[in-house]
Residue, then its C-alpha position, 0 to 999 in steps of 0.5 A: m479510542s474509536v480511530s487512531v490516526v498513526i504516523l510512522n515517521w522517520n526523519g520527517e521534521k519537515y512534513l510533520d510541521m507543515f501538515l499536522p496542523f490540518l490533520k489536528e483540524s480535522v480530526r476534531e471533526l470525530p470525537d472519539a479519535e486520536i494522532v499518534v507518532a510513531d518515530n522510527g529512529s530518527t535522526d532529525g528534529s522530530l522529536k523535538l519539534l513535537n515535544e516543543k510544539y505539539p506537546d498534545i500529540s501522543v509520541i510512541e518513540f523506536k531507537k532503531n528505525y524498523g521499517f514501514s511493517g516493523g515499525y507499524n506493527r510495534a506502534l499499533k500493538k500499543l493502541k487499543s482503538e477499533y480502527y487504525v488509519l496508516l497516514n504517511s507523514d508527507v499528505e495534505v488532509t481535507k475536510d472530512w476525510l477522516k470522518v467520510l472513511y468512518d461513516y462508510m466502515q461503520v455501515n459496511l462491516t463487510v470491508a476490512a479495509c479502505q483508502p480515499k482518493i490519493l491526489s499529487y499534492h504538487n499537481r493537484n489535478y492528477f493522482e498521486y502514484a502511491g494509491a490513487a483510487g484504489g489497486f489492482i494487480d495483474k496475473y503476474g504480480y504487478p500493480f496498478c491504480r485506478g489512475r496510475i499504470f506503471g510511472e503513467i499518472e492519469e488527471d483527475k476528472g471525476q472518472y473514478d469518482a465511484i466506491k469500489d472494490v479494489f484489490w489493494a488499498s494504499g499504505a499512504c493513507l489506510m483505514i483498517r479495522s484493527k482486528d482485521y489488521w491481527e486476524a490477518g497477521g499485521l504487515d509481514e515485517a520480513f518485507f521491511a518496506h514495499q508492497e506490505e499493503i499489498d501482501l496484507c490486503w490479499r491475505l484479507k481477500s483470501r479470508g473474504r473480507r473487502i478493500v475498498c476506494n471510497p473517493q469522496s474522501v480526498i487527501y494530498h500527497i507529496g509521495g517520493g518517499t525516502l528514495e528515488a523512483e529508481h534508486p538500487r534499494k528500491t528496485f532491489l525491495n519492489f522485486r523481492n518482495n513482489l516475488l515473497m508476495l506472490y509466493k506468499n498468496l498464490p494458489h498452489k495451482n498457478l503458482h509454478s505457472i506463474f514463476r516459470t513467467r516471472f523467470y522471464l520479465d524479470n530477466l528482460a526487466a534486468a536486462h532493459f537497465a542494463l541497456q539504459g547502462k543503468f548497471k546498478n539497477m540491473r544487480a539489484i534484480t539479480d539479488a531480489r531474485t537471488e535473496f527470494r529463493n534464499l528466503q523462499e523456504s522459511f516463508t512456506e509456513k506463512r505460505n501454509e497458513n494462507i492457503l489453509k485460512s482461504v476461503r476465495s482465491t480468485f478476484k475480479e480485481v486481478s487481471q487476467n492479462s499482461l499489464l506489461y503487454e498491455f501498456y507496452v505493445k497495446r498502449n493501453r496507458k489509462f486504467s480506462d483502457l484496460p480490458r474487463t475480464e470479468l472472473a466467476v467470482e461475486d461481484f461486490e461492487e457499490 
């Protein structure tokens, strides 16, 4: 196969039945493409639905939930395609979405991975939180997107329709060359879920590969996942994984200064939750920092490998301004409002 579109499913029976018909129709645009559902230990009727209603779709069944990273790594190892597409189950695709991404990757060989424009399924004129029109981070590790900063979502008016190099592509819909995926080590299973695609994209960019958003391809994403936005478990994973990602990938010259600042910023975030009476979220941040310290030594080998294999350590897609300061103090709520900090690195924009 040239392309394997892989849905990692966990108790997504409802979404599979909603969106597989659209997906099957769109995949026909490429004669050498397949749909695979990797079931991550579902306890609902997902497998029964697939067996009875979609027998032509390949299914990989796991007996337990390995998380986003572990589930995808195990599923993708069973496939021999040139390209993988990691696709959430709660996504409605549009005509030509896959062909646009495929054709772009075929002629842009320096691009390791790309994503489409991701719009909201329920509010279709607006971007969706998980990826919007391509991801960036600031120097302290805070992710944002063209079309979304923290919880502020922009209306899509075509303002981000240019094909653009980004720092990370969303795991909600990510096309990636299988060769690049495995050469970079795949998704880090220690993350379990949240920010693992940013970590993977950082490794790829450090090794000289490009990440792109191609808004000529469009999908609609319900989003929200299995946990509410401020569920303490989600808070814990986001803070812990973000610290692990920074430790794995930051160059030596920036590591200590960034972590000193993050100590204060993380404690400020915990205090903010406490003032709101969200004490479980406050505790999630302190627990995340504690677990990061416990795991840090075990990540030293991964860090050393990343540094050894890096050919670049600065990127124009990493803002040298504080996103927190820009958003909360200067009140810059749109991507287009943020100041442009041009670094002395090669510009890969289309």
